[in-house]
N, C-alpha and C positions, 0 to 999 in steps of 0.2 A: 544315404550316408556316403561320404566321400571314400575314395580308395584309401586315403591316408588313415581314416578312422576304422576301416574294415580290417586292415591288417594288424596283426599283433605287433606292438612296438618291439624293436630289437633290444637285446639286453644293453643296459646303459653302463658306461664306464663309471666306476665309483668316483664320487666327487670328494674333494677334501672336506675337512670339517666345516660345519656351518659357522656363522658369526659366533664369536666367543661369549659365553655367559659372563655377566657382570655380577660379581658376588656381593657388592655393596648396593645393588639396586633395591629400591623400596619394594617390599613384598607385594603390596597391593597394586603397584603401578604397572601399567602395560606400556606407557610411553613416558620417558624421561628425556628432557632436553636440558643440558647443562652448559650454560654460557655459549649457546650456538650463535655463531657469526657467519654471515654469508656475504662475500664481496664479489662483485663482477667488474670486469674491465672491458672497455671498448675504446673506440677512437677518441671519445671525449674524456677518457680517464677512468679512474677507479671509483666505484660508488658502493656503498654498503646497504644491502637490502634488509638483512636481519642483524640486530645490534645487541648481541649478548642475551639471547632469549633463554629464560629458565621456565620450564613447564613440566607439570606432572599431571597425567591423566590416569585414573584408576580403572581397573577392570570393571566392566559392566556399566560404564558411564556412557551417556548419549550427549556428546559435546558439539556445539555449533561454534563456528569461527566467523566473525564478520570484520569488515574493514573496507575502507575506500579503495578504489583501483590504485594499484601501486603501493599499497600499504605493506605487502609482504605475505599475503594469505597463501597464494599458490606456492611460493618459495618455501613457506613453512610446511605445507603438505609434502612437498618434494623431499624435504629433509626426513620426514617420517617414513615415507615410502621407499627411500633409498634411490630415488630417481636422480637426485642431485647430491652434491657433496658439500658438507659444511667447510668453511674456510678455517674455523676454529670451533672448539667445543666438542661435546660428545652427544650422540643420539643413541638412546637405549630403547629398544622395542622388544617387549615381552622378555625382558631381562637379558637381551643380547645386544652387544655393541655392534651395530650394523655397518660400521665404516672402518674401524681400526683393523688393519691387517686382513681385510676382506677383498677379494677380487670381484669384478663385475659379475662374472658367471656364478660365483658362490652366492652373491647377494641376490641375484635374479632368481636362482632356484629357491633360496630361503624365502624370498618374498612370495613366490608362488604358493608356498605351503602356509605362510603365516599372515598374509595380508590379502584382503579383497579390495579392489579399487573400482570405483564407479566414476566415470567421467561425464562431463556435461553433454558431450556429443556422442555418447553411447559406445563408439569404437567397436561395433560388431563387424565381423567379417562378412561382406555382402554375399559371397558365393556359398556360404554355409547356412544351413537351416538353424533355427533357434536352438534346437536340441544339440546340434553339432557345435555351435558356438559355446554352449554351456559345458560341453565335454572337453573343450580344448585345454583348460587349465589342468584337468586330471591327466590328460595325455602328456602335457609338458613336464609335470613333476612326477609322472609315473605313479599316481596315487589311485588307489582302489584297483581291484582286479579288472582286467580288460572287459569282461562280460558284465561287470557290475556298473560300469560307467553310464550306459544309456539309462538304466533304471534310476540311478542317482540324479542324473540330469533331468529326467522327466519328473521326479519328485520335487525338484526345485522349481521347475516351470509350473507345476501344479500349485505349489505354495504361493506363487505370485499370480496365479490365475491364468496361465497361458498354456495349459495342457492341450487345448484344442488347436493351438497354433504351433505345436512343437516341430512339425515338418515343413513349416513355411519359411521362406527366405525373409530377411529383415525388411526388405522393400515392400513386402505385402502386408505388413502390419503397421499400426499407427506409431507415432513417435513415443507416446506414453507406453505402449506395449514393448517397443524397442528398449526403453529404459528399464522396464521390468525384467526383460530378458538379460540386460546387462547386469542387473542386481543378482539374478540367479547365477550368472556366470561368475560374478565376484565371490559368491558363497560356495562355488563348486567344490573346493577342497576343505570346506568347513573351517575357515580361518577364525581365530579369536578376535580379529580386528578388521573393521571395514572402514575404508577411507572414501569419502564422497566429495567430489569437487563440483559444486553447483548442480546437484543431481536433478533439481526441478527447474533449472533455469530456462529450459525450452518447453516446459509443459504447462497445460492449463491448470486451473485451481483444483479441479476434481482429480486429475492424474497426480498432481503434487501431493494431495491428501492421501491418495492410495500409497504412494511411495513412503511417506512418513509413517503411515500405519504399519507398513511392512518393516520399516526400521525399528519401530517400537516393539514389534513382535520379536525381532532378533535380540534386542536389548533384554527383553523378558527372558530369553533363552540363555542369557549370560554373555552375549557378544558385546563388544565395545564399538561404538560408532563415532567417528569424527567427521563432521560435515561442514564444508564452507557454503555459506548462503548469504544472499542479500535480503531475504524475505523475513521481516520481523514476525510474521504469523507462524513461521517455522521455528524461529529461535525460542519462542515462548513454549514450545513443546519439548525442548531438550533440557537435560539436567543442569547443564552449565552453558553459558554463552561467553566465549572469549572474544575480546576485541583487540585487534592489532592496529596500531597507528604508527606510521613512519618507522616500521621495522621493529617496534617494541610492543610487548604485551601490556595492556592496561590492567592495573590491579582490579581483581574481580569485586572486592568490597566497594571500591569507588564506583565502578560501573553499575553495580546493583543499588547502591545507596543514592546515586545521583544520575539516573538514567537519561535525564533531559540535557545533560551537559554535552557540548560538542566533544568529539573524540580528542581534539588537540588539547582541550582543557582537562579532560580526564587524564591524559598522558602527563600533563603538567602537574596535576595533583599527585599522580603516581610517583613522580620524581621528588616532589616536595614533602610528601607524607612522612611523618615521624611515627615510629611504632613504639608503643609503651604497654606494659603489662601491669595489672593490678591484682592483688590477692583478694580472696573472698572477704567482703565487708569493708575493704579499704576505700576511703573517701577519694573521689576523683575531682569533684567540685564541691565547694561549700557555699551555702547561701550568702549573698552579698559579696561574693568574691568576684573580682574582675575576670571575665572570661577571655582568655587569650588565644583560644584555639576552637576550631570546629572539629567535633569528634565523630568518628564513624566506628561502629563496633565490628571488629573482625571475628571475634569468637567470644562465647560466654554471654552473660546478660548483666544489665545494670538496673538499679532501682532509683527512681526519682522519689525523693523523700522530703516530707515536711516535718521538721522537728519543733515541737512545742514544749516549752519549759513545764516540767511537772506532769507531763503526759507522755504516752507511748508514741513512738514515731509513726507517722502516717505514710504508707507507701502509696504514692499516687499512681504510679505505673511502672511497668517493667519493660525494658527494651532489649531486643536480642540482636543477633547477627544481621548486619546490613542495615540496621537502623542507626539514627544519629541523634546527637544532642549538642547543646551549646548554640543551636541555631537561633533560638528566640533572642538571646542576648546579643548575638552578632548582627542580626538583621534589624533589631529594634533599638539597640544601644542599651547600655546600663550593665548592671551586675547580675550574677546568677540569682534566679528567683526561687531556687530550691537546692537541696543537697542532692548530689549524685554519687552513688557508691556502687562498688562491685557487688554482684549478687552472691549466690552460694558457691559459685565456681570461679576460678581465675578468669580474668577478662583481658582480652587484647584489643587495643584500639588503634586506629590511625588518626593522627592529629595534623590538621592543616592550620598554619599560623593565621591569625586574624587578618593581617594585612593582605596576605595572598588570597584568602577566602573572599574578602571584600572586593579585591580587584577583579577576580574572575566573575563574581556575582554581578558586578557592574556591566560585564560583557555578556551576561546570560540571563536576561530578564525572565525567560521561560522557566529556568531553574528556580529563580527567586519566587516565582508564582507557585510552582509545585511545592517548594519548601513551606511557603507561607500558608498554604492550605493545610498541610500536615500540622504546622504550629497551631493554627486556629482550632483544628479538630481536637488536638491534645488539651488545649486550654478549656474548651467547652466540655469535653468528656469528664474532666476532673475538676471543673469549676475553679481553676487556679486563677487567682487575681494577679494580673500582670502589674507590678508596682509602677511601671512607666505610664500606666493609664490612670493611676490614682492621684488625684490632685489634693493637695492639702489646703 
């Protein structure tokens, strides 16, 4: 152990109050971004990286963020961690406004107790052992009794499978083990929120799987994890996958409903989409009605119904959140082949105008193919006769 960690830390000068609590923050949210804008200036002029981002992440969620290089992923993380400053808007973390009226030293100390950060390149101090690296955050924020810190650090190293390497320097263990040590360090002060920027980017598949399993364990314990990644095999293991494109977040209903779309088309649909709500049992589309929109279900469920005179309605299928309808008519032409109504609860849908949907589909044959397969499956499952295929 180093001389610095052997000596008892001197009494610290009391700090001013931490970031101020926001009384109108959502109860279950651990991260809220309200209209966050980030502008940078250089010799070429001013450019905007984040363009009015609104985001809410609830406690206990495991969230991945993806996007192309330059889309704003790292800047978004820097807003959450307090490493950078928004040009406009508010960032609320764990019900605290981390920027308004807060000094750098106040924010740094608050961050030490409330956030764990895992970097792509580990950022372990090379002259300290793994155990000493994990103890550093406890020393910095003066958390836990001095004699308790080595025990706490060893418990975390044991959790990530590194107890046998506790007294080794980082250079003497593998890159995967260094990242595990970095995760242990990030959790040293038991923060409620862990931020990870490409934590598996330099690791092999086996090491990456180990990292994600540890993250899943933390989420089971009630922690919240936000992770930037390029690996689709990892995004499939998170609760939510946020996509950022050109500094704007893509609507999650659109990205989940139409995952084959290019990000630029998803963003276009995000801007074009109209929201509409329907009450239980309310008709959304009537049979033989011209379909003017592509519908994606944001919440609630809808019923696809055949109505026959003198007999009870036949519910062919029920569609829920992130499913869509109106696709058959828009892709194949013609009018609605069945009635569509809201189910037993209120329904909120996103609507894309026919012309815009058709234009984007012309540029995305892979999406048309994916939708067509779903269309065919629905028709076969319910033996629905498509009137466009019936010749008189």
